C-alpha positions, -999 to 999 in steps of 0.1 A, spaced: 0 0 0 15 33 -11 12 67 7 -18 78 -15 -37 46 -7 -30 50 30 -42 86 29 -74 75 11 -80 47 37 -77 73 65 -101 96 48 -127 68 44 -124 59 81 -129 95 90 -159 97 68 -174 66 83 -169 82 117 -191 111 105 -219 86 98 -221 76 134 -239 98 160 -238 95 198 -274 94 208 -290 98 242 -307 67 257 -341 86 256 -337 97 220 -360 83 193 -347 83 157 -369 80 126 -347 67 99 -347 59 62 -318 47 41 -332 61 8 -361 83 19 -390 59 12 -392 32 39 -391 46 74 -385 29 107 -376 36 143 -341 34 157 -327 38 192 -292 42 206 -273 9 203 -272 -12 235 -240 -31 225 -221 1 215 -229 24 243 -236 28 280 -265 37 303 -264 73 291 -265 66 254 -251 47 224 -241 50 188 -266 53 160 -256 47 123 -267 66 92 -265 54 56 -229 60 45 -236 56 7 -258 77 -16 -284 90 -11 -268 93 24 -299 85 44 -325 104 63 -323 106 101 -348 127 122 -342 130 159 -367 133 187 -359 136 224 -388 139 249 -391 167 273 -363 160 298 -385 167 328 -420 158 340 -446 183 350 -479 185 367 -501 215 378 -482 216 411 -447 204 406 -418 198 382 -391 171 384 -360 164 364 -369 127 363 -387 111 334 -398 74 332 -395 69 294 -371 41 285 -380 24 252 -347 5 249 -333 -25 267 -303 -5 280 -321 7 312 -327 42 324 -297 65 324 -287 82 356 -310 112 365 -307 140 390 -342 134 404 -347 170 415 -383 181 423 -397 215 430 -432 227 438 -441 256 415 -450 278 445 -415 272 459 -396 283 428 -379 317 432 -354 318 403 -349 299 371 -315 307 355 -292 293 328 -255 286 331 -243 274 297 -263 243 290 -274 239 326 -307 250 342 -306 261 378 -337 264 400 -333 284 432 -295 284 425 -295 245 425 -287 224 394 -320 211 380 -311 198 346 -282 195 321 -293 200 286 -279 189 253 -271 225 242 -275 261 253 -304 265 228 -323 236 245 -316 251 279 -330 285 268 -361 268 253 -368 248 285 -363 278 308 -390 296 288 -414 267 294 -406 265 331 -409 302 336 -443 303 318 -456 274 339 -445 292 371 -461 325 360 -496 312 352 -522 302 377 -523 267 391 -557 261 377 -545 269 342 -514 247 343 -533 215 334 -547 231 303 -513 246 294 -496 212 297 -523 194 277 -521 220 249 -483 217 250 -484 179 244 -513 182 218 -493 207 197 -467 179 191 -494 159 172 -501 185 145 -498 162 115 -507 189 90 -477 210 102 -455 179 101 -465 172 65 -459 208 55 -425 208 72 -415 176 55 -425 188 21 -406 221 27 -376 201 38 -375 180 7 -378 211 -15 -353 232 4 -326 204 6 -329 191 -29 -298 210 -42 -279 204 -10 -285 167 -10 -274 166 -47 -242 184 -39 -234 162 -9 -239 131 -31 -216 146 -58 -191 154 -31 -193 118 -19 -185 105 -54 -159 131 -59 -139 124 -27 -145 87 -22 -148 72 -57 -134 95 -84 -99 102 -68 -92 65 -64 -102 57 -99 -83 86 -115 -51 81 -95 -50 44 -101 -54 50 -139 -34 83 -145 -14 87 -113 -15 117 -90 7 142 -108 -13 149 -139 -46 155 -121 -36 170 -88 -42 206 -98 -75 198 -116 -87 178 -86 -78 205 -61 -95 234 -80 -126 215 -88 -129 202 -53 -128 238 -39 -156 248 -62 -178 219 -51 -169 224 -15 -179 261 -15 -211 254 -34 -221 228 -8 -214 252 21 -235 279 5 -264 254 -1 -261 242 35 -263 277 50 -293 286 28 -312 254 37 -304 256 74 -315 293 75 -348 284 57 -356 253 78 -342 260 113 -337 298 118 -341 295 155 -309 274 156 -287 300 139 -266 304 171 -231 300 184 -235 262 182 -244 264 146 -214 285 137 -190 262 155 -204 233 134 -202 255 103 -165 260 110 -160 222 112 -178 217 79 -156 244 63 -124 228 74 -131 191 75 -142 175 42 -158 143 57 -181 166 77 -189 186 45 -202 154 29 -225 148 59 -236 184 64 -271 174 52 -274 155 85 -273 188 105 -303 201 86 -322 169 90 -314 158 126 -334 182 147 -360 192 121 -389 172 138 -376 176 174 -407 197 183 -431 170 170 -441 138 186 -424 108 169 -458 89 167 -472 119 147 -441 120 125 -444 83 118 -481 88 109 -469 111 81 -438 92 70 -441 55 79 -462 24 71 -492 15 93 -473 -15 108 -443 6 118 -467 32 134 -487 6 152 -457 -12 166 -442 20 179 -476 31 194 -478 -2 213 -443 2 227 -449 38 237 -482 31 255 -468 1 274 -439 22 285 -461 51 297 -487 28 313 -463 7 333 -434 31 342 -403 19 361 -392 39 392 -361 31 412 -361 30 450 -347 65 453 -376 82 436 -396 102 461 -435 101 463 -435 136 449 -415 125 419 -438 95 413 -469 117 416 -456 142 391 -445 116 366 -477 97 369 -498 128 362 -477 137 332 -477 102 318 -515 100 322 -519 132 301 -496 118 274 -516 85 274 -549 103 270 -536 124 241 -520 94 224 -552 73 227 -572 101 212 -547 105 183 -549 67 176 -587 67 177 -588 96 153 -567 76 129 -588 44 132 -565 25 156 -579 10 188 -554 19 215 -567 -8 239 -563 -36 214 -526 -28 211 -520 -37 247 -536 -72 245 -508 -98 245 -511 -128 222 -500 -163 233 -507 -197 218 -521 -225 239 -489 -246 233 -469 -219 251 -485 -229 284 -483 -193 296 -499 -188 331 -489 -151 336 -473 -123 317 -456 -89 323 -479 -61 313 -450 -39 304 -427 -61 282 -455 -87 276 -431 -116 283 -450 -148 292 -442 -169 323 -451 -204 335 -458 -192 371 -490 -177 382 -476 -148 402 -445 -128 409 -426 -99 393 -409 -96 359 -371 -100 363 -365 -77 333 -389 -49 344 -381 -49 381 -411 -43 404 -438 -48 377 -463 -74 390 -472 -103 366 -508 -106 354 -525 -139 355 -536 -152 321 -573 -160 321 -580 -195 309 -609 -201 285 
């Protein structure tokens, strides 16, 4: 292997690293390799830890589509707010959480320190970015300011807005239109940097083409950057902040990141919408139904560890109940019976005597708790 081949191999490895994203354990990813068939992905259990794991995007043209959703990182009720949430849709278990809880009438100050949110000068939550921290502070401050009797309606409306399928459909159509040129340029850049150089160098050698390759690459590179800024400004103007400009600097200086810059436009585009509503617009009925079942089971049978206080459990239960009600209504409005989704199916040959209502694993004993779901009590199977 000569020096040029070694350099090419290093470039390929750096590019593949750009196709991998570290994803929080709570995150839900809606993914399609080519833009037609959508499914749900989570952080990898084998390549990760309790906080998160790696998620992989399509490394070859058309470079894949990956939409990210992370639920509100705190639970709320009309009386209290806690930094604990029960959602855990993967097998990796719940990540470590601060488990802070405050009654709204006890909150004096809500401040931001970088990506951290402090309540009454005490760390309440560490967010993914400063932009997220700013957004969440606005929600907490508004909840604190309104009357207790109005908070239930505010929270219900906040959840319901995430199920606006008309807005999701409009956003997706706008996204496809605004990123058409950018995706084309990213795919051309992929061919130009990962296929064309190797073919030309092996056939002609590096010396006759180095000047042509260098000049033409700079042209494609700059065109891609311009298309990226235009698309990002059109689709996510609220994220044109310091974090965006730091990413832009990386794209300018690091060619493997330039090829994948379409991911930055895509990743958070649907973060304000519920993934079930996004799947309703994008995915097949079977994908949507399977995810709805997983989500309802998770919310209906939450897992709390021993250190969770009664106040935390009460707040989470109230918030989960509101979510369940809205999800059930959404499913009914779209001709899906939410109660049928929770009915387990076992054959008579399985000799199942009980099952876990959360993971729906069947057991040959009549009572006990599920070893995978902790304190969840088994439900006895009714014999016909």
